[in-house]
C-alpha positions in Angstrom: -12.0 84.4 -15.5 -9.0 83.7 -17.7 -7.0 82.6 -14.6 -9.7 80.1 -13.6 -9.7 78.7 -17.2 -6.0 78.3 -17.1 -6.2 76.5 -13.7 -8.8 74.2 -15.1 -6.8 73.5 -18.2 -3.7 72.7 -16.0 -5.8 70.3 -13.8 -7.1 68.5 -16.9 -3.6 68.2 -18.3 -2.2 66.8 -15.1 -5.1 64.3 -14.8 -4.6 63.2 -18.4 -0.9 62.6 -17.7 -1.7 60.7 -14.5 -4.3 58.5 -16.3 -1.8 57.9 -19.1 0.9 56.9 -16.7 -1.6 54.5 -14.9 -2.6 53.0 -18.2 1.0 52.5 -19.3 1.9 51.1 -15.9 -1.1 48.8 -16.0 -0.2 47.5 -19.4 3.4 46.9 -18.2 2.2 45.0 -15.1 -0.3 43.1 -17.1 2.3 42.1 -19.7 4.7 41.1 -17.0 2.1 39.0 -15.2 1.2 37.4 -18.5 4.8 36.7 -19.2 5.3 35.2 -15.7 2.2 33.1 -16.2 3.5 31.5 -19.4 7.0 31.3 -18.2 5.9 29.3 -15.1 3.1 27.1 -16.3 3.4 25.1 -13.1 1.1 27.7 -11.4 -1.7 27.3 -13.9 -3.4 24.6 -11.8 -4.1 27.2 -9.1 -6.3 29.2 -11.4 -8.5 26.3 -12.6 -10.8 25.4 -9.8 -12.7 22.9 -12.0 -9.5 20.8 -12.5 -9.4 17.6 -10.3 -6.7 17.7 -7.7 -4.0 15.2 -8.5 -1.8 14.0 -5.7 1.4 12.0 -5.9 2.8 9.5 -3.5 5.9 7.3 -4.0 7.5 4.4 -2.3 9.3 1.1 -2.6 6.2 -0.9 -1.6 8.4 -3.9 -0.9 6.4 -6.7 0.7 3.4 -4.6 0.5 1.1 -4.7 3.5 -2.0 -3.0 4.9 0.1 -0.1 6.2 1.1 0.8 2.7 -2.6 0.5 1.6 -3.7 2.7 4.4 -1.2 5.3 3.4 -2.5 5.2 -0.2 -6.0 5.5 1.1 -5.1 8.6 3.2 -3.3 10.1 0.2 -6.2 9.6 -2.1 -8.4 11.4 0.4 -6.3 14.5 -0.1 -7.2 14.8 -3.7 -9.4 13.6 -6.5 -6.9 11.4 -8.3 -3.9 9.5 -6.9 -0.8 8.9 -8.9 1.7 6.5 -7.3 5.4 6.2 -8.2 7.0 2.8 -7.6 10.7 3.1 -7.0 13.0 1.0 -9.3 14.9 -2.0 -8.2 18.2 -0.2 -8.9 17.3 2.8 -6.8 16.2 0.6 -3.9 19.4 -1.4 -4.1 21.5 1.8 -4.2 19.7 3.4 -1.3 18.6 0.6 1.0 19.8 -2.8 -0.4 18.1 -5.4 -2.6 14.3 -5.5 -2.6 12.5 -8.7 -1.7 9.9 -8.3 -4.4 11.0 -7.2 -7.9 9.5 -4.2 -9.7 7.0 -6.2 -11.8 5.5 -7.8 -8.7 5.4 -4.4 -6.9 3.7 -2.8 -9.8 1.0 -5.5 -9.7 0.5 -4.9 -6.0 0.2 -1.1 -6.2 -2.0 -1.1 -9.4 -4.4 -3.4 -7.6 -5.0 -1.1 -4.6 -8.5 0.4 -5.0 -7.5 4.0 -4.2 -4.8 4.2 -6.9 -5.7 5.8 -10.2 -2.3 5.8 -12.0 1.1 4.2 -11.5 4.5 5.4 -12.6 7.2 2.7 -12.8 10.9 3.2 -12.0 10.3 6.3 -9.9 13.4 7.8 -8.3 14.1 7.3 -4.6 14.5 11.0 -4.0 12.4 13.8 -5.4 14.9 15.7 -7.6 14.2 19.1 -9.1 14.0 17.5 -12.6 11.5 14.8 -11.5 9.5 17.3 -9.5 9.1 19.5 -12.6 8.1 16.3 -14.6 5.4 15.6 -12.0 4.0 19.1 -12.1 4.1 19.5 -15.9 3.6 16.1 -17.4 1.5 14.5 -14.7 -0.3 17.6 -13.6 0.5 16.8 -9.9 -0.8 19.4 -7.4 0.7 17.9 -4.2 3.4 15.4 -3.2 2.3 13.3 -0.2 4.4 11.4 2.4 3.9 10.0 5.9 4.8 11.7 9.1 7.9 9.5 9.6 11.2 10.9 8.4 12.5 9.8 5.0 16.2 10.5 4.9 18.7 9.8 2.0 22.0 8.1 2.7 23.6 11.5 3.1 21.1 12.4 5.8 19.1 14.9 3.8 15.3 15.0 3.5 14.1 13.2 0.4 11.2 15.6 0.2 13.0 18.9 0.9 12.4 20.3 -2.6 8.6 19.5 -2.5 8.4 21.2 0.9 10.3 24.2 -0.3 7.9 24.5 -3.3 4.9 24.5 -1.0 3.5 21.5 -2.7 3.9 18.9 0.1 1.3 17.4 2.3 1.7 14.9 5.1 -0.4 11.9 6.3 -0.2 9.8 9.4 1.8 6.7 9.3 0.0 3.4 10.1 1.6 2.2 13.2 2.1 -1.4 14.3 3.6 -2.7 11.0 6.5 -2.2 8.7 8.5 -4.2 6.2 11.4 -4.4 8.7 9.0 -5.9 11.3 7.6 -8.4 8.8 11.1 -9.6 8.0 11.5 -10.4 11.7 8.2 -12.3 11.7 9.3 -14.4 8.7 12.6 -15.3 10.4 10.7 -16.7 13.3 9.3 -19.3 11.0 12.8 -20.7 10.1 13.4 -23.4 12.7 15.0 -26.2 10.8 18.5 -24.8 10.4 22.0 -25.8 11.3 23.4 -24.4 14.6 25.4 -21.8 12.8 22.5 -20.7 10.7 20.3 -20.6 13.7 22.7 -18.4 15.5 22.7 -16.0 12.6 18.9 -16.0 12.3 18.6 -15.5 16.0 20.6 -12.4 15.8 18.6 -11.1 12.9 15.4 -11.9 14.7 16.4 -9.7 17.7 17.3 -6.9 15.3 14.0 -7.0 13.3 11.3 -8.3 15.5 10.2 -5.8 18.2 7.0 -7.5 19.1 6.1 -10.2 21.6 5.5 -13.9 21.0 2.8 -16.0 22.3 3.6 -19.1 24.3 0.1 -20.6 24.0 0.9 -22.4 20.8 2.9 -25.6 20.5 6.1 -25.7 18.5 6.4 -27.9 15.5 8.3 -30.5 17.4 5.6 -30.8 20.0 7.3 -28.8 22.7 6.2 -25.6 24.3 8.2 -23.3 22.2 7.5 -19.8 21.2 4.9 -19.2 18.6 3.9 -16.5 16.2 4.7 -13.0 17.0 1.7 -11.0 18.2 1.1 -7.9 16.1 0.8 -4.4 17.6 -2.2 -3.9 15.3 -5.5 -3.4 17.1 -8.4 -3.6 14.7 -11.3 -1.2 14.9 -14.7 -1.3 13.1 -13.8 2.2 11.7 -10.7 0.9 10.0 -12.6 -2.0 8.5 -15.3 0.3 7.2 -12.6 2.6 5.7 -11.3 -0.3 3.7 -14.6 -1.9 2.8 -16.6 -1.1 -0.4 -19.8 -0.9 1.7 -21.9 -2.4 -1.0 -23.5 -5.8 -1.2 -24.3 -7.9 -4.3 -27.3 -7.3 -6.5 -30.1 -9.8 -6.1 -29.3 -11.3 -9.5 -25.5 -11.2 -9.1 -23.3 -14.2 -9.9 -21.3 -14.5 -6.7 -17.8 -16.1 -6.9 -16.1 -17.4 -3.7 -12.5 -18.1 -3.1 -10.8 -18.8 0.2 -7.3 -19.0 1.6 -4.9 -17.7 4.2 -3.7 -14.8 2.0 -0.7 -14.5 4.3 2.0 -11.9 3.2 -0.4 -10.7 0.5 1.5 -10.9 -2.7 1.3 -10.6 -6.5 0.2 -14.2 -6.8 -2.8 -13.5 -4.6 -3.7 -10.4 -6.6 -3.6 -12.2 -10.0 -5.7 -15.1 -8.9 -8.3 -12.7 -7.4 -8.3 -10.7 -10.6 -9.1 -13.8 -12.6 -11.7 -15.0 -10.1 -13.5 -11.6 -10.2 -13.7 -11.9 -14.0 -15.9 -15.0 -13.6 -18.7 -13.3 -11.9 -20.3 -10.1 -10.7 -19.3 -10.1 -7.1 -16.1 -11.6 -5.5 -16.4 -12.9 -1.9 -13.1 -13.9 -0.3 -12.9 -16.2 2.7 -9.9 -15.6 5.0 -9.0 -18.4 7.3 -8.5 -17.9 11.0 -5.0 -17.8 12.5 -5.8 -21.2 14.2 -6.8 -22.8 10.9 -3.7 -21.6 9.2 -1.5 -22.8 12.1 -3.1 -26.2 12.1 -2.5 -26.7 8.4 0.8 -24.9 7.8 2.7 -25.0 11.1 2.7 -23.3 14.5 4.6 -20.3 13.2 2.1 -19.4 10.6 0.5 -17.1 9.7 3.0 -14.3 9.5 0.3 -11.7 9.5 -2.7 -12.1 11.8 -6.3 -12.4 10.7 -7.2 -8.8 10.8 -4.0 -7.7 9.0 -4.7 -10.2 6.3 -8.3 -9.1 6.0 -7.3 -5.5 5.5 -4.8 -6.4 2.8 -7.4 -8.3 0.9 -10.1 -5.7 1.3 -7.8 -3.1 -0.2 -7.6 -5.0 -3.4 -9.8 -3.5 -6.1 -11.0 -7.0 -7.4 -12.5 -7.9 -4.0 -16.1 -6.9 -3.1 -16.3 -8.5 0.4 -14.5 -10.7 2.8 -15.5 -13.3 5.4 -13.2 -12.6 8.3 -12.5 -16.0 9.8 -13.9 -18.3 7.1 -14.3 -22.0 7.8 -11.9 -24.5 6.4 -14.7 -26.5 4.8 -17.2 -24.9 2.3 -20.5 -26.1 3.6 -23.9 -26.3 1.9 -25.3 -23.9 4.5 -22.5 -21.4 3.7 -23.2 -21.7 -0.1 -26.9 -21.1 0.5 -26.4 -18.2 3.0 -24.1 -16.2 0.7 -25.8 -17.4 -2.5 -22.5 -18.6 -4.0 -22.6 -19.6 -7.7 -19.0 -20.6 -8.1 -16.2 -21.7 -5.8 -12.6 -21.1 -7.0 -9.4 -22.8 -6.1 -6.1 -21.8 -7.6 -3.6 -24.3 -9.0 -0.7 -22.6 -7.1 -1.3 -22.9 -3.3 0.4 -24.4 -0.3 -2.6 -26.7 0.4 -3.1 -28.3 -3.0 -3.2 -31.8 -1.7 -6.6 -31.2 -0.2 -8.3 -33.9 -2.4 -6.1 -36.5 -0.8 -7.4 -35.6 2.7 -10.0 -37.7 4.4 -12.2 -34.6 4.8 -12.0 -32.7 1.5 -12.9 -29.0 2.3 -14.4 -28.7 -1.1 -16.5 -31.9 -1.1 -19.8 -30.0 -1.1 -19.0 -27.6 -4.0 -17.6 -30.6 -5.9 -20.8 -32.6 -5.4 -22.8 -29.5 -6.6 -20.5 -29.2 -9.6 -19.6 -25.6 -8.8 -15.9 -26.0 -8.0 -13.6 -24.6 -10.6 -9.8 -25.0 -10.6 -8.3 -21.8 -11.9 -4.8 -21.7 -13.4 -2.7 -19.3 -11.2 -0.8 -16.8 -13.4 2.2 -16.5 -11.0 4.0 -19.3 -9.2 4.3 -17.4 -6.0 3.3 -18.5 -2.4 4.0 -17.2 1.0 6.8 -19.7 1.3 8.3 -18.2 -1.8 8.6 -14.8 -0.1 10.1 -16.3 3.0 12.7 -18.2 1.0 13.8 -15.0 -0.7 14.4 -13.4 2.7 16.3 -16.4 4.1 18.5 -17.0 1.0 19.7 -13.4 1.1 19.3 -12.6 4.8 22.7 -10.9 5.2 21.9 -8.4 2.5 18.5 -7.6 4.1 20.3 -7.3 7.5 22.5 -4.5 6.1 19.6 -3.0 4.3 17.5 -2.7 7.4 20.0 -2.2 10.2 20.0 1.6 9.7 16.2 1.7 9.8 15.5 -0.8 12.6 16.5 1.4 15.6 14.5 4.4 14.4 11.5 2.3 13.8 11.8 0.8 17.4 11.9 4.4 18.8 8.9 5.3 16.6 6.8 2.5 18.0 7.8 2.7 21.6 5.1 5.1 22.7 2.5 4.1 20.1 0.2 1.1 20.4 -2.8 1.9 18.2 -3.3 2.3 14.5 -3.5 6.0 14.0 -6.6 7.5 12.3 -7.0 10.3 10.0 
């Protein structure tokens, strides 16, 4: 009996020691885990499932086009809030060459995209360890987003290597059929009135940048059968238009404001006049001229972007509620009645501001109805302004893009459709 009691006592003692060791070990592990938790606050987001997922995407967004907008749309679909970093002028110049549009204009463009929640100016070209920590800690970013095309630094290294290593990187599909490099080529096709030496230089640059085809159905500006506007690779689908559209019509009592134009090379001047126009009513309807209308009024080599490309760029703007794809040049009584238009807007900065001198004033009807308002344009920028910037510094842009042009050509060789997601 005594032996049994001793054995039981020994068992109890061993069990107590085991439990004590487990408790001590648990405390040590718990303290260590707690210390790790506070030492690396970057991981806190993973434990809070109620927190909105914030994603980050950066870029130069130079000569912003519908491809940029589609990338931002896809990025926004990967989270609840999209923060966009706009690379500084100095960083672009150091890594690629001088930008066509300065930072203030690029900030206006990015901020106006309907899927963007927050914008960071002067973002670095490469995701450094210091900037990545700033994104995770100060901006509460969960994932860094980029397209499926390579983004290499001048030394050949991956600009997103650190984000990938941290497991905080996600990839989207690049919108094919358009790039800033390609748009430069389209612009240079517009420049026909040059000296023979300039023409030779521009011809070389055109071959480098423009990888598309040109239509011979249009007449050249001198009346001959020259080559016309480059045909885009972009093939529109109803799905893409729906993805860009708000999908909501005006309320029955809404004050509908109408503004029309080419909106070619959609730029900060366009955005600012649309912002002001939207403020004058409840619903902003934007008419976008057909390619034929633009060519007839601005020359055979306009527009740079085709009707569907221009429509998507305008649709992506947060101030726009709906667009008329292929709007008529003249604003008719029937059109005003059909769309219940209350106010027609025309900006003071436009490439067709001599319309009142024409025999057939396109705004004659809204003028007679006293619903035409001339709105002061905040920025003195037109499509021609952007083209002049390219031409005046074409050698710098040639150096900037020559490293990229060949890889983009290879990228597009086997791709003809706009990729979905």
